[in-house]
N, C-alpha and C positions, 0 to 999 in steps of 0.2 A: 504493500499500499504506499503511495507517495505521501510525503510529509504534508502537502496541501490538503490531501483528503483527509488525513488524521486530524488536522486543525479544524476543518469544517465539521467533521463528526463530533469532536470534542466541544466545539462551540455550540452544536445543536444539542448535545447531551446537557450542557450546563443551562440552556434555555429551558430544557424540559424539567430539569430539577428545580430551576427558579420558578417556573409555572406551577410545578406540583407543590411547592413550598407555599406559593402564594394562594393556591386553592385550599390547601390544608388551613391556612390562617383565616380565609374567608370562611370556611366551614365552622371553624371554631368560633368566630365572631357571629356567625349566623345562629349557632347552638345557643351561645350565651344570649342572643338577643330573643330567643324563643323561650327562655326561662322567665315566667311571670316575676315581675318585681326586681329583676336584676339587670343592671346596666354595666357598663364600664366603671361608672363612678358611684353607684348607689345601690343598696339592698333595702327594699320596702317590706316592712312587716307591720302587722295591725293586731289589734287587742279591743276586747270589749270589757268596760269597767263600769263600776257603779259610782259614777261622779255625782250621782243624785239619788235619793231613794233610802230605804232602810238600812242598807249596807255602807252607806256612803261615810259615815263617821269612822275615820281611821283608814278605811280601805281605799277611799278616793286619793289617798296620798301614795299609794304604791306605785301607780303608774307615772307619777311626778318624779319620783326617784329612778325608775327604770329609764326614762327619757334623760334624766340628768347623767346616769351613768353612761349612755350612749352618747351624749354630746361630749362627755369627757374622752371617750374612745375615739370618737372623731377627730378631736382635737390632736390626737396622737397619730393621726393618719388613717383611721378607720381599720377594718379587717380587709387584708389582701388588697388594700388601696381603695376599698369602697366603703363610703359613710353609710351609717345605718339610719334609715328614716323610719320613724315609730309613729304610726297613726293610732291615736286612742279614741274610741268611741264609746259615748255613754249609753248604757242600756238601763239604768235606773234599777238594777237587780231584778228586771222583769224579763222572764223567758221570752215572751212574745216579742219584746224590743230586741232582745239578744239576737233572735232569728233574723231580724230585719237589718241590724247593723253588721253582722257577719257576712250576710249575703252581699251587703253593699262593699265591705272590704275585699271580698274574694272575686266577685263578678265585676264591680265597676273599678274599685281601685287595683284589683290584679296584684295584691300583696304576694310576696314569696311564701311567706309563712305567718301563721298566728302564734302569739306569744302570751302566755300568761293570762289567758281569758279566766275572769273571776267568777266563781259561784258554782255550786253543785247543781240547783235546779236550772240555772241559766245556761251553763254549758252543756248539760245533758240534752238540751232541746237542740243543739245544733250539730250533735255528733254525726248523724246520719248524712246531713248535708256536707260536712267536712270530709267524711269518708268518700262520698260520691266524687268530689272535687279533688281527692288526693292531695289535699294541702297539709304540709307538716304543722302539726297542732301541738306545740310545744309547752310543756311546763304549765299546765292548767293550774290556776290559782284555787285549789280545793284539794282536800285529801281524800276524795270519793275514790273508791276502787273502780268506778266506771272507766276511769282513764288506764287502767291497767287490764285491757283486754286486746292484746295484739293481733289475735286472729280475727276478731270482729272489727276493730278499729286500728288498723296498722300504723296509721300516722300520728295517733294521739298518745302523749305521754304525760304522766303526773311529774311533780317535781318536790313538793312537800312530801313528809311522812304521811301515809294514808291513815284514815280515822280509826282503822282497826288496830293498826300497829300502835298508834297513839293510846287508844283505849286499853289495850293490853298492858302497856307499861304504866299507865296511871293506876290501873286497877291492881297491878302487882304491888305497887307502892302502898296502896290503901290497905291491901291484904296484910301487909307487914306491920304497917303502923297502926291500924285500927282493928285488930283481930276481934270478931264477933259483933262488930258495930253493924247498924242498920245503914246500909248503902243504898242510895237511890240514884236515880238518873234524870236529868233534865236536857231535853235536846231538841233541836231544829226538826220539824216534821217533814224530813226528806232523807236522802241518802246520808247527809251529813250525820244527823242524829241517829239513824239506823246503824250505820257502820261503827259509829263510836260505841254504841250499846252492844253490838255483836262481840267487839274486843273486850268490853268490860265483863260481860256475861261469861265469855270464854274462860276468864279467870277466876271470877267470883260466884259463878252460877247465876241464877235469877236474882235480880236486884229486889229490895224489899218494896220499891214503888218507882214509878216512872211517869212522867209528864212530858208533853211536847208543846211547842208553840209554833206558830206560823209567822212569817215576816210581815204579813199584812195586818196583823192585830197586835198591838202593843199592851193589851190587857192581859198581863201575866199573872195578876194577883190570885186568881182562883188555883192556877196551877201551882203556885208556891204555897198556898194555903193547904192544898191537898198533900203536898210533901211534908208540911209542918204536922199536919193531923196523922200522917202515917209514923211520925216519930224518927225521921231521918235524922241521922247523926253525921253522915257524910252525904254530901251531894256532888256528883260527877256530872259537870255541865258541858255539853256540846253546843256552844251558842257563839254567835258573831257579837261583836264588841257591844252594840247597842242593846242586845238582850241579856247579855252578861250584866251590864250595868242595871237594867230593869229588874232582872231576877234578884240580884244581890240586894238592890234598894228596897224591892218589895218584903224580902226576907227580914231585912233590918226594921222596916216599918211595922211588921207583924211580930216582931220579938222572936223570930225564929232563928235560933243560933245552931249553925251546923259548920263544919269544915267544907269549904268550897274548894273543889279541885276542878279546874277549868281547862278545856282545850286550848292549846296555843293560838288558834285562830281568833279567839275572842277574849284573850288575856293581857294583851299589851298594857302595862300599867299607865304609861303616858296617855294613851288613848282614853282609858277608862276614867282616869283622874279628870281629865277635861270634861267628860260627860258628867260626872258625879259632882264636880265642884267641891263645895264645903263638906259634902258627905263622903268624900273619898276615904275617909278614915275607915269605913266598912270593908275596904280591900286589904287591911291588915291581916296578914295570916293566910291569904289566898295562896293556894299551891297550884302551879301551871307547869307547862313544859314548853321547851323550845329546842331548836336544832341548829341555831344560828348564833353568832357572837351577841352577847347581852349588851344592848345598847348603853347602859350605864358604865360599862367597863372601859373606861378611858385608856387602860393599859394595853388592851387588845389591838394587835396591829391592823386588823381588819376594820375594826371601828375607827381607828386613827386614819386609815386611808379613805374610808367612805366618808367620815366627817369632812375631810378636805375637799372632796368632790362635792358634797352637800353645801358647803359653804360658798363654793364658786358657781354651782349651777341651780340650787334648789333652797337657797337661803329663806325663802318665804314660807317654807313648811318646817314642821318640828322634826328633829332627829329622834325618831321613835322606832318601835320594832317594825312598823309598816314600810318605814323608809329603808331600813336594813334588808327587809324581805325584797323590795324592789331592786336595790343594788346587787344583792346576792343573786337573784334570779337571772338578772341582766348579765352578770358576770359568767354564769353557766351557758347562757346562750351564745355569748361571744367565743366561748371555748368550743361550742358545737359548731359555729359558723367557720371558725379556723379549722376545724378537723374536717369540715366539707370540702376543703381545697380551694385553690384560686379561681377555679371555674365551677362555682356551686351549683348543683341542681337540687330540687325537691328531694330526689331520691338519695342523692348523696348526704343531705343534711339528716334525714331519717336514718340512714345507716350509721352516720357518725354518732348519733345519740344511742342507737342500739348497742353499738361496739362499747360505749360507756368509757370508765376509766377517768372521769372527771373528778377532780378534788379541788375544793375551794374553801368558802367561808364556813361550810356546814361542818358539824361536830362529827358526823358519820359518813360512811360512804354511800354513794347512790346504788340502788338495786338494778340499774338498767342492764339488760341483756337481751339476746335474741327473743327470748320467750317472756320477758318481764319489761313492762313499761312503767313500772312503780319508781317513785323517787327516793327520797332520803330513807335510811333503813331504821332510824331511832331518833330518841330524844334525850334530853336531860331534864331534871326537875328544877323548878325555881320556886322561890317564896317571896311574898311581900313582907318586909320587916322595916320598920322606922321610915316607911315612905319610899322604900327602894325595892327593886325587884332584881334578886341575885340568885345565881345558881347554887345548888347544893347536892351532894352526892355525886355519884358516877354517871356516866352516859350509858344508856342502854340501847340494845338493838333487838329486833325480831323481825317477824313477817306477819302477814295477814292470814296465815294458816296455823299450824300446829307447832312451829318452832317456839321453843322456850325463850323467855326474856332473859338476855345475858348481858353483862358488862361489856363495854367496848373500850379498850385501854389505849388504843393508838393515839398519839399526841395530834392536835389540830395542824393543819398546813399554815404556812405563813404566805402573805400575798407577794406577788412579784412586784417589781419597781412600778409605781403609780397605780397598782391594783389592775393592770392591763395584762392579761394572759398573752403568753407567746406560743406559737405553733411548735 
């Protein structure tokens, strides 16, 4: 073959390779453009939150903290060069509203994923729609076991400990500390209350009495009166903050003295104090649980980092347990988005969460696996003493089945620089 012919063939081969490379780049760009909510510079996600309505006290501040954390991450360059856009829509803790706002987020706004939709009755109402749309439905803000059904709802994941895990751990403490006492249960009339009661009765057997409330009726006096008449000495309460305050206020007004043991979702001392005002003294001695750094612990490195973010991006709201929840959940989402890679798809994001391995502010590991979509695996107990809510005793883990309640002894993780995870 003559030299000239070789040069012509080599040039042709080079042009072919260049064309193939350009085509591949174009294909990759086209693929990215076909992922809802993802552009070269942004990832758009959405949520439904109770900015108004019966669950607004306290809970309305969660999304503000989540958004503040994303603003912080965006200021550091975002995730794989993309800024996170977080669309928050108010559903008033009304399931009918939730359906409307989630449909708008998915069909009109075309969000990449849903994050932290709040509420058991509200989010349950959109599970089938989310399933048909194949939208990543991450870290639902509720401990219902509904979120842990990977075969039925393959894109939905919980984040906080489920209410049965929590109920088992609270009941185990009550069993040790109040042997032979009349233990009763007060709970929301939905999966929140029912899952909590299931965990409690798995450990204690049938409770002495049980009463429920609905979020549309604030008249809890008769229910509290029935618990008093039953001679309850310990009340385990699965209640959102407004109804924890109402129930404990009614108990005090009726002269009903019992040990209150309250689910973490309704036991944030800062939130309850604001609702009770000068009656907050009735919170003294309340036992609850948590799985995140305690907001009053200014020596905790996560609290220190989150407080810095709060002061810069969210200073108009209190630094309370709801804020720490919002920051912590947002941190986990950034971990998942990093794990989904520089060219994220909905399928990659779901696979990243299933793979698990995330550690962050939480006191215990997550339970995520191929066949488990449940979140944190345990809690630690807290008590209100002298107007401060502090941890006591060990951290415990279990599951929502027959596993025993056991101590978890691994030390908590420390935050990375600026509390921004790295790949």
